[in-house]
C-alpha positions in Angstrom: 20.7 -11.6 14.9 17.2 -12.4 15.7 15.6 -15.7 15.7 13.5 -16.9 13.0 10.4 -17.1 15.0 9.4 -14.2 17.4 7.8 -16.5 20.1 8.6 -20.3 19.7 5.7 -21.2 21.9 3.0 -19.8 19.4 2.9 -22.1 16.5 3.0 -20.5 13.1 0.5 -20.4 10.5 0.8 -22.1 7.0 0.6 -18.7 5.6 3.7 -17.6 7.5 5.6 -20.5 6.9 5.1 -20.4 3.2 6.2 -16.6 3.1 9.3 -17.2 4.9 10.1 -20.2 2.6 9.5 -17.8 -0.3 11.6 -14.9 1.0 14.5 -17.3 1.6 14.5 -18.5 -1.7 14.3 -14.8 -3.0 17.2 -14.1 -0.7 19.3 -16.5 -2.4 18.3 -15.7 -5.9 18.2 -11.7 -5.8 17.2 -11.7 -9.5 14.6 -9.1 -8.6 16.4 -6.9 -6.3 15.7 -3.8 -8.2 12.1 -4.3 -8.8 10.8 -2.6 -5.6 11.6 -1.7 -2.1 10.7 -5.2 -0.9 13.7 -7.0 -2.2 16.5 -4.7 -0.9 14.7 -5.0 2.5 14.8 -8.9 2.3 18.6 -8.7 1.5 19.2 -7.1 5.0 18.0 -10.3 6.7 19.3 -13.9 6.9 16.5 -15.0 9.1 12.9 -13.7 9.4 10.8 -13.3 12.4 7.1 -12.9 12.1 7.3 -9.3 12.7 9.8 -9.0 9.7 7.5 -11.0 7.4 4.5 -8.7 8.3 6.6 -6.0 7.7 7.6 -7.2 4.2 4.2 -8.1 3.3 2.8 -4.6 3.9 5.7 -3.1 2.2 4.9 -4.8 -0.9 2.6 -2.8 -3.1 1.5 -5.7 -5.4 2.9 -4.5 -8.5 3.5 -8.3 -9.5 6.6 -7.7 -11.5 8.4 -10.3 -9.7 5.7 -13.0 -10.2 6.0 -12.7 -14.1 9.6 -12.5 -13.8 10.4 -15.2 -11.2 12.0 -18.4 -12.6 10.6 -20.3 -9.7 7.0 -19.3 -10.2 4.5 -21.9 -11.1 4.6 -24.5 -12.9 8.1 -24.7 -11.2 8.3 -27.2 -8.2 9.0 -24.4 -5.8 5.8 -22.7 -7.1 6.9 -19.4 -5.7 4.1 -16.9 -5.8 5.3 -13.9 -3.7 2.4 -11.6 -4.3 -0.3 -14.0 -3.4 1.9 -15.2 -0.2 2.1 -11.6 0.9 -1.5 -10.9 0.1 -2.6 -13.8 2.4 -0.1 -12.7 5.0 -1.5 -9.1 4.9 -4.8 -10.5 5.9 -3.5 -12.4 8.8 -1.6 -9.3 9.9 -4.9 -7.3 9.7 -6.4 -9.9 11.8 -3.5 -10.1 14.4 -3.2 -6.5 15.1 -6.8 -5.6 15.1 -8.5 -3.8 18.0 -10.8 -4.9 19.7 -9.4 -8.5 19.0 -12.9 -10.1 18.9 -13.8 -7.8 15.9 -11.1 -9.1 13.7 -13.5 -11.6 12.5 -15.1 -8.8 10.6 -12.2 -9.0 8.0 -13.3 -12.7 6.8 -17.0 -11.3 6.9 -16.2 -8.0 5.3 -18.7 -8.0 2.7 -21.7 -8.9 4.8 -20.7 -6.8 7.7 -20.1 -3.6 5.4 -23.7 -4.2 3.6 -25.3 -4.9 7.1 -23.8 -1.7 8.8 -24.9 0.5 6.0 -28.4 -0.6 6.2 -28.5 -0.4 9.9 -26.8 3.1 10.1 -29.0 4.2 7.4 -32.1 2.7 9.1 -31.1 4.8 12.2 -31.0 8.1 10.6 -34.2 7.6 8.6 -36.6 7.7 11.5 -34.5 10.7 13.2 -35.1 12.7 9.8 -38.1 14.9 9.8 -40.4 14.9 6.9 -38.8 16.5 3.7 -41.7 18.6 2.9 -40.9 20.6 6.2 -37.4 21.7 5.0 -37.3 21.4 1.5 -38.8 24.7 0.8 -35.9 26.6 2.7 -33.2 23.9 1.8 -30.8 26.7 0.6 -31.2 28.5 3.8 -28.9 28.4 6.7 -29.6 25.3 9.1 -31.7 23.5 6.4 -29.9 20.2 7.0 -30.2 20.8 10.7 -34.1 21.0 10.1 -34.0 17.5 8.9 -31.6 15.8 11.3 -30.7 17.9 14.4 -27.0 19.1 14.7 -26.8 17.4 18.1 -27.8 14.0 16.8 -25.6 14.5 13.7 -22.4 15.3 15.5 -23.1 12.7 18.4 -23.5 9.7 16.2 -21.0 10.5 13.4 -18.6 11.9 15.8 -18.8 8.8 18.1 -18.1 6.5 15.2 -15.1 8.6 14.1 -13.5 8.5 17.3 -14.0 4.7 17.7 -12.4 4.4 14.2 -9.3 6.8 15.2 -9.0 4.7 18.5 -9.2 1.2 16.7 -6.9 2.2 14.0 -4.4 3.8 16.7 -4.2 0.6 18.6 -3.8 -1.6 15.5 -0.9 0.7 14.3 0.7 0.6 17.9 0.4 -3.3 17.6 1.9 -3.4 14.2 4.7 -1.0 15.0 5.5 -3.1 18.1 5.9 -6.3 16.2 7.6 -5.0 13.1 9.8 -2.1 13.9 13.6 -2.7 13.7 16.6 -1.6 15.5 17.4 1.0 12.8 17.5 4.5 14.4 14.8 6.9 13.3 16.0 10.3 11.8 14.1 13.3 10.7 15.3 12.4 7.1 13.7 8.9 7.4 10.4 10.5 8.4 10.5 13.1 5.5 11.4 10.3 3.0 8.7 8.1 4.1 6.4 11.0 4.0 7.4 11.5 0.5 7.0 7.8 -0.4 3.3 8.0 0.9 2.6 11.1 -1.0 3.8 10.2 -4.4 2.9 6.5 -3.9 6.5 5.7 -5.3 6.2 1.9 -5.1 3.1 1.6 -7.2 5.5 2.2 -10.0 7.0 -1.1 -9.6 10.4 -1.1 -11.1 9.7 2.1 -13.0 7.2 1.1 -15.7 4.1 0.5 -13.6 2.3 -2.9 -12.3 1.6 -5.8 -14.2 -2.1 -6.1 -13.8 -3.3 -8.7 -16.2 0.1 -10.2 -17.7 3.6 -9.4 -18.4 2.7 -6.0 -20.0 3.2 -2.9 -17.7 0.4 0.0 -17.0 0.5 3.0 -14.6 -3.2 2.9 -14.4 -3.3 1.3 -10.9 -0.9 4.0 -9.6 -3.2 6.8 -11.2 -6.4 5.4 -9.7 -4.8 5.1 -6.3 -3.8 8.8 -6.7 -7.3 9.8 -7.3 -8.8 7.7 -4.5 -5.9 8.7 -2.0 -6.3 12.4 -2.8 -9.9 12.5 -3.3 -10.2 11.0 0.1 -8.0 13.6 1.5 -10.0 16.5 -0.3 -13.1 15.1 1.2 -11.6 15.3 4.8 -10.5 18.6 4.1 -13.9 19.7 3.2 -15.2 18.5 6.5 -12.5 20.3 8.2 -13.0 23.4 6.5 -16.9 23.3 7.0 -16.2 22.7 10.7 -14.2 26.0 10.8 -16.7 27.8 9.0 -19.5 26.9 11.2 -17.9 26.7 14.9 -15.2 29.6 14.4 -17.0 31.9 11.8 -20.4 31.0 12.7 -21.4 30.3 9.2 -24.2 27.7 9.1 -24.5 25.1 6.4 -25.6 24.6 3.6 -23.0 26.6 1.9 -22.8 28.0 -1.6 -21.7 26.1 -4.4 -18.5 28.2 -5.0 -17.7 28.1 -1.1 -14.5 26.4 -0.2 -16.1 23.2 1.5 -18.5 22.4 -1.5 -15.6 23.0 -3.9 -13.3 20.8 -1.9 -15.9 18.2 -1.4 -17.1 18.2 -5.0 -13.6 17.8 -6.3 -12.8 15.1 -3.7 -15.9 13.1 -4.3 -15.5 13.0 -8.2 -11.9 11.8 -7.7 -13.2 9.2 -5.1 -15.6 8.1 -7.8 -13.0 7.7 -10.5 -10.5 6.1 -8.4 -12.8 3.5 -7.0 -14.3 2.7 -10.4 -11.2 2.5 -11.9 -9.4 0.1 -9.4 -12.6 -2.0 -9.4 -12.3 -2.5 -13.0 -8.6 -3.4 -12.6 -9.5 -6.0 -9.9 -12.1 -7.6 -11.8 -10.1 -8.1 -15.0 -6.6 -8.9 -13.2 -4.9 -12.2 -13.3 -6.5 -14.0 -10.6 -3.2 -16.3 -9.9 -1.3 -13.8 -7.7 -4.4 -12.8 -5.9 -5.7 -13.6 -2.4 -9.3 -14.5 -3.0 -10.4 -13.3 0.5 -8.5 -10.0 0.5 -9.8 -9.4 -3.1 -13.5 -9.5 -1.6 -12.4 -7.2 0.9 -11.1 -4.7 -1.6 -14.3 -4.9 -3.5 -16.5 -4.2 -0.3 -14.2 -1.2 0.6 -14.3 0.1 -2.9 -18.1 0.0 -3.1 -18.4 1.6 0.4 -16.1 4.5 -0.8 -18.0 4.8 -4.0 -21.2 4.8 -2.2 -20.1 7.6 0.1 -18.8 9.8 -2.7 -22.0 9.3 -5.0 -24.5 10.0 -2.1 -22.6 13.1 -1.1 -22.6 14.3 -4.7 -26.0 13.4 -5.2 -27.2 15.0 -2.0 -25.3 18.4 -3.1 -27.1 18.1 -6.7 -30.7 17.4 -4.9 -30.7 19.6 -2.0 -33.1 21.9 -3.2 -35.7 19.0 -4.0 -38.2 17.1 -1.9 -36.0 14.1 -1.5 -33.1 16.1 0.3 -34.2 14.6 3.6 -34.1 11.1 2.6 -30.8 11.6 0.8 -29.2 13.3 3.8 -30.3 10.3 5.9 -28.8 7.8 3.3 -25.7 9.9 3.1 -25.2 10.0 6.8 -25.9 6.4 7.1 -23.4 5.4 4.6 -20.7 7.7 6.2 -21.1 6.3 9.8 -20.9 2.8 8.4 -17.8 3.8 6.5 -16.3 5.2 9.9 -17.1 2.0 11.7 -15.7 -0.2 9.1 -12.4 1.6 8.7 -10.4 -0.5 11.0 -11.8 -3.8 9.7 -11.5 -3.2 6.0 -8.7 -2.6 3.5 -8.1 1.1 4.8 -5.9 -0.4 7.4 -3.2 -1.4 4.7 -2.8 2.5 4.2 -1.8 2.7 7.9 0.4 -0.2 8.2 2.0 0.4 4.5 2.9 4.1 5.9 4.5 2.3 9.0 6.5 -0.1 6.7 7.5 2.6 4.6 8.9 4.4 7.8 11.1 1.3 8.5 12.1 1.1 5.0 13.2 4.7 4.9 15.2 4.2 8.2 16.9 1.3 6.8 18.1 3.0 3.6 21.6 3.7 5.0 22.1 0.1 5.9 21.4 -1.0 2.4 23.6 1.8 1.1 26.5 0.5 3.3 25.8 -3.2 2.2 26.1 -2.3 -1.3 22.3 -3.4 -2.0 20.4 -2.1 -4.7 18.3 0.8 -3.6 16.0 1.3 -6.8 12.7 2.4 -5.3 10.5 2.3 -8.2 9.4 5.0 -10.4 10.5 8.1 -8.3 9.0 11.4 -8.2 
């Protein structure tokens, strides 16, 4: 049995103490045990370290079913609001595990940081871009984009930003896993189960009927928009990888035709990102604010706007690549993309990384839940 606090010499935050109080009440009540993966995971513990609570907070998919069903929710004297407590704690985990640690402050200044970065990165590419008229006439010819911004400059700046993001996210994930991993053995079946849960976004189905976005009524809209955003992002990444293969293996220089694989993947992915980001923004604007962390909500807004801007500028560049404004659109798109890369480790994107790790621990603990006779209802299922 682990102690309730990982390091007794480090004072716990009020957010962590409140989350512990709430999960101990939930562990005694167990009314919501079939709602999602969180409550069966709670039932495996009698005491909760800070790492356990970080794991539970990131395992939570914010479906809010427990909030509207809880007999101890406000105005009860216990004032139990688990979705908000977990949302506040997720923000603390983002800051705690961020690398380099001094940049963790960007989470609290997310909107300003994202806007400033986008402006600075765009301003960096604008003077590097040649006058549009010099490249516009042959904008469909091979190398037209590189006639505006040289390939070396494009790869150096965007590549450095991407590598920094991967490095920072990797260190953050390592910090999270070191603090939250359990003694349950990892099996191949656990990896496969976690991978499936990530791909189908199982827990966004809540207890099976969807999420409670505004009130006690259920909706699958949040799950659908998350699917659009998630798979749209993957399609855009696949488009970039395919374009790299075209150029560096086959020697085919961009821009590519409208029916080429990179363009088709990018168009479908960009459209899906637009739909997903816009839909999630609409849900967040109209959602019940009571189970919401206000600071984390602003982080959500800035990330969704940045993703929407990246997809929108990419599609606009595709549509206008024969025009005289192609050069400026290319500089604008590159600026947004580089700012997105730099912000990835310090915005809502990290929740996908930590949540995948939490799902891996959850999958590894399923045999223990079965042995203890705990409920194993995991949401909507595939």
